PAZAFI-659223 format. One line per field, with one value per residue (C-alpha): residue number from 0; x, y, z. Coordinates in steps of 0.5 Angstrom, whole numbers. Last residue first. Layout:
N
midren <- c(NUM,...)
x <- c(X,...)
y <- c(Y,...)
z <- c(Z,...)
END
This chain:
416
midren <- c(415,414,413,412,411,410,409,408,407,406,405,404,403,402,401,400,399,398,397,396,395,394,393,392,391,390,389,388,387,386,385,384,383,382,381,380,379,378,377,376,375,374,373,372,371,370,369,368,367,366,365,364,363,362,361,360,359,358,357,356,355,354,353,352,351,350,349,348,347,346,345,344,343,342,341,340,339,338,337,336,335,334,333,332,331,330,329,328,327,326,325,324,323,322,321,320,319,318,317,316,315,314,313,312,311,310,309,308,307,306,305,304,303,302,301,300,299,298,297,296,295,294,293,292,291,290,289,288,287,286,285,284,283,282,281,280,279,278,277,276,275,274,273,272,271,270,269,268,267,266,265,264,263,262,261,260,259,258,257,256,255,254,253,252,251,250,249,248,247,246,245,244,243,242,241,240,239,238,237,236,235,234,233,232,231,230,229,228,227,226,225,224,223,222,221,220,219,218,217,216,215,214,213,212,211,210,209,208,207,206,205,204,203,202,201,200,199,198,197,196,195,194,193,192,191,190,189,188,187,186,185,184,183,182,181,180,179,178,177,176,175,174,173,172,171,170,169,168,167,166,165,164,163,162,161,160,159,158,157,156,155,154,153,152,151,150,149,148,147,146,145,144,143,142,141,140,139,138,137,136,135,134,133,132,131,130,129,128,127,126,125,124,123,122,121,120,119,118,117,116,115,114,113,112,111,110,109,108,107,106,105,104,103,102,101,100,99,98,97,96,95,94,93,92,91,90,89,88,87,86,85,84,83,82,81,80,79,78,77,76,75,74,73,72,71,70,69,68,67,66,65,64,63,62,61,60,59,58,57,56,55,54,53,52,51,50,49,48,47,46,45,44,43,42,41,40,39,38,37,36,35,34,33,32,31,30,29,28,27,26,25,24,23,22,21,20,19,18,17,16,15,14,13,12,11,10,9,8,7,6,5,4,3,2,1,0)
x <- c(-64,-65,-63,-66,-62,-64,-63,-71,-73,-75,-78,-83,-86,-86,-90,-95,-96,-97,-102,-106,-106,-108,-114,-115,-122,-120,-117,-115,-108,-104,-106,-107,-100,-97,-100,-98,-90,-90,-93,-89,-83,-85,-87,-84,-84,-85,-89,-92,-95,-97,-102,-106,-106,-114,-111,-116,-115,-120,-120,-117,-110,-115,-109,-108,-104,-99,-92,-93,-94,-88,-83,-80,-79,-74,-69,-68,-71,-77,-79,-80,-82,-87,-90,-89,-93,-99,-100,-99,-104,-110,-111,-118,-118,-121,-117,-116,-114,-109,-106,-105,-101,-97,-96,-93,-89,-86,-83,-81,-76,-73,-72,-75,-81,-81,-82,-87,-91,-91,-94,-98,-101,-103,-105,-111,-113,-110,-116,-115,-117,-110,-108,-107,-104,-99,-97,-96,-92,-87,-87,-85,-80,-77,-77,-73,-73,-72,-79,-81,-81,-85,-89,-91,-93,-96,-101,-102,-104,-109,-112,-119,-118,-125,-122,-115,-112,-105,-105,-103,-96,-95,-97,-92,-85,-86,-86,-80,-77,-79,-75,-75,-76,-82,-84,-85,-89,-94,-94,-96,-102,-105,-106,-109,-114,-115,-117,-113,-117,-117,-114,-111,-105,-105,-106,-101,-96,-97,-97,-89,-89,-90,-86,-80,-82,-81,-88,-92,-96,-95,-96,-102,-105,-103,-108,-113,-114,-114,-120,-124,-123,-125,-121,-124,-126,-125,-122,-116,-116,-119,-113,-108,-111,-110,-104,-101,-105,-102,-95,-97,-99,-98,-104,-109,-107,-109,-115,-116,-115,-120,-125,-125,-123,-130,-134,-132,-134,-141,-145,-141,-146,-146,-140,-136,-137,-134,-129,-127,-127,-121,-117,-117,-116,-110,-108,-107,-101,-103,-104,-108,-112,-114,-115,-120,-124,-125,-127,-133,-135,-136,-139,-144,-144,-148,-154,-158,-154,-148,-144,-145,-144,-138,-135,-136,-132,-127,-126,-125,-119,-117,-116,-112,-115,-117,-120,-124,-128,-129,-132,-136,-139,-141,-144,-148,-149,-153,-156,-156,-163,-164,-165,-163,-157,-155,-155,-150,-146,-145,-144,-138,-135,-135,-131,-127,-125,-123,-117,-121,-123,-126,-130,-132,-134,-138,-142,-145,-146,-150,-154,-157,-158,-162,-168,-167,-172,-178,-181,-189,-189,-191,-185,-181,-182,-178,-173,-172,-171,-166,-162,-162,-159,-155,-152,-151,-147,-143,-142,-139,-135,-132,-130,-126,-129,-127,-122,-126,-123,-120,-123,-118,-119,-114,-117,-112,-113,-115,-110,-111)
y <- c(-97,-91,-90,-87,-84,-84,-78,-75,-81,-81,-74,-75,-81,-77,-71,-77,-80,-73,-70,-76,-77,-69,-70,-68,-66,-62,-68,-65,-63,-56,-52,-57,-60,-53,-52,-58,-58,-50,-53,-59,-54,-49,-42,-35,-33,-26,-25,-32,-29,-23,-28,-30,-37,-40,-46,-51,-59,-63,-68,-75,-73,-71,-69,-73,-78,-74,-74,-81,-82,-78,-82,-85,-79,-76,-74,-68,-64,-69,-67,-61,-60,-65,-62,-55,-57,-60,-53,-49,-54,-52,-54,-53,-49,-53,-49,-55,-58,-52,-53,-60,-58,-52,-57,-61,-56,-53,-61,-61,-55,-56,-48,-47,-52,-48,-41,-44,-47,-41,-37,-43,-42,-34,-35,-40,-37,-34,-33,-25,-25,-20,-26,-30,-24,-24,-31,-31,-25,-28,-34,-30,-27,-33,-35,-30,-33,-26,-28,-30,-24,-19,-25,-24,-17,-19,-23,-19,-13,-18,-21,-18,-12,-8,-10,-6,-9,-8,-1,2,4,-2,-5,0,-1,-9,-7,-2,-8,-13,-9,-14,-9,-13,-14,-7,-5,-11,-8,-1,-4,-9,-3,1,-4,-5,2,8,12,19,24,29,28,21,21,26,21,15,20,21,14,12,19,15,7,10,11,7,2,5,12,9,6,12,17,12,12,20,19,14,18,24,30,37,41,49,50,51,43,41,44,42,34,35,37,31,26,30,29,22,19,12,11,8,15,20,16,16,24,25,20,24,31,30,27,33,38,37,39,47,47,53,57,51,48,54,53,46,47,53,49,42,47,50,43,42,37,31,27,33,34,27,26,32,30,23,27,30,24,21,27,27,33,39,41,47,50,55,50,45,50,53,45,44,50,49,41,45,49,42,38,33,27,25,32,32,26,27,34,30,25,30,33,27,25,32,32,36,38,36,42,40,44,41,32,36,39,33,28,33,33,26,26,31,27,21,18,11,11,18,15,10,15,19,13,12,19,19,13,16,22,20,20,28,29,26,21,21,28,27,31,27,21,24,26,19,16,22,20,13,14,19,14,9,14,16,8,7,13,11,4,7,6,1,4,3,-1,3,1,1,-6,-9,-12,-18,-18,-25,-29,-31)
z <- c(386,390,396,402,408,414,418,419,420,427,427,421,424,430,426,423,431,433,429,429,436,437,432,425,422,415,411,405,408,405,411,416,415,415,421,424,422,425,431,432,431,436,434,437,444,443,437,438,444,441,436,442,443,441,435,436,433,435,441,441,445,451,456,462,459,454,459,459,452,451,455,449,445,451,446,450,445,443,450,450,443,444,451,448,441,446,449,443,439,444,452,455,461,466,472,475,468,467,475,472,466,469,474,469,465,472,473,466,466,459,459,452,455,461,456,452,458,462,456,455,462,461,454,456,461,468,473,476,483,485,489,481,479,485,484,477,477,482,477,471,476,477,470,467,460,456,453,459,463,458,456,464,463,457,461,467,461,457,463,462,459,462,469,470,476,472,471,464,468,469,462,459,464,462,455,456,459,453,448,442,437,435,441,443,437,439,446,443,438,443,449,443,441,449,450,453,458,455,460,456,459,458,450,450,453,449,442,446,447,439,437,441,439,431,427,423,427,434,431,428,434,439,434,434,441,441,435,439,446,443,442,444,439,439,431,434,437,430,426,431,429,422,422,426,421,415,419,421,413,415,410,416,419,414,413,421,421,415,419,426,423,419,425,429,423,422,427,424,419,414,417,419,413,410,414,413,405,406,409,405,399,403,404,396,397,394,400,404,398,397,404,404,399,402,409,405,401,408,412,406,401,403,399,398,393,395,398,393,386,391,392,384,383,388,386,378,381,384,377,381,377,384,385,379,380,388,385,379,384,390,385,382,389,391,386,380,377,369,365,357,359,365,362,357,363,367,360,359,366,366,359,362,368,364,368,368,376,374,368,373,379,373,371,378,378,372,374,380,376,372,377,378,372,375,371,369,367,359,358,363,358,353,358,360,353,353,359,357,350,352,357,353,349,355,356,349,350,356,354,348,341,337,331,324,319,314,306,301,299,294,288,285,278,276,272,266)
END
């Protein structure tokens, strides 16, 4: 007799979501601490360190109401909320677009003895601005001014930095104007960051206006801002504008080393204006600046591309005299120059005064590559260094390997 088929009507329970499991675990810990607290051994605020961490986790999981419930449950049992928990809850609301609750949490903080950390306030203003709630951000800033105006300069600086790094230039402008209207001066770090963000995300004309405003405020432009503006000009191949910019900054500035002179040489070398390169190089030396590796490599790359062998060898001799150690770019300029003119047999003579057994290094400024590019030998060697298991390559090994590949490039191999 066939066995009767028994069908189970039991329903498999659904797995609990992550936030509920965490919340229940937190509740167990909360109750345990609460009972210990009755004995007088544990301060009730101890549990809020875990609570703030859990709220941040729930915020990332997009569970703001679960975070609110956890906070209210703790509060209903007599636990005293601390600064970190209130701040975490406020940022949780803001990240999830609950700005009415943000203001409620903010009012609770302001009316208490707490004041959020500067980083928390800057993050809150960043979220408000990016989500289109600038009125909330301004209200918060004005309330901070009433409670502790000493925090505002750092808050404004961090808010400007946050907007700038995201390319939110309009919001950065709004925050800068609000800062000035409040009577706070723009310091050097903020002014230079302002120029950097416009050079990274704005047009050239916007960048030039930002630099003009920096000059009018009599703030000295620093090295990072100089590099950022120069990179923007190089990307657009505005070599003449680059030269005008570094002259305007002042070639005699010592606190940025050879950077300005090297950029001026680069602006001419990129257009292969070799007479101007030579003239400005002489002026650089006469002004008391000692040429460095970047200076020599800018000249070497230009001479290599123009097949000016005599000038290339004079540059190498000058490097030896100044005790400047060549790198992969220097070797590459020689190899490419000779091979481009089918003079590979003379390569040993060209490299006779260089240490071919030295370990390979690349110490040239990336701005040089942005303007002059990388030669074939340089590109081939970089690929080999990156993907090879061998770590300590010498120039001799790289050159030998490259020459084998170069001379066999036109050969046809047949499989029989």
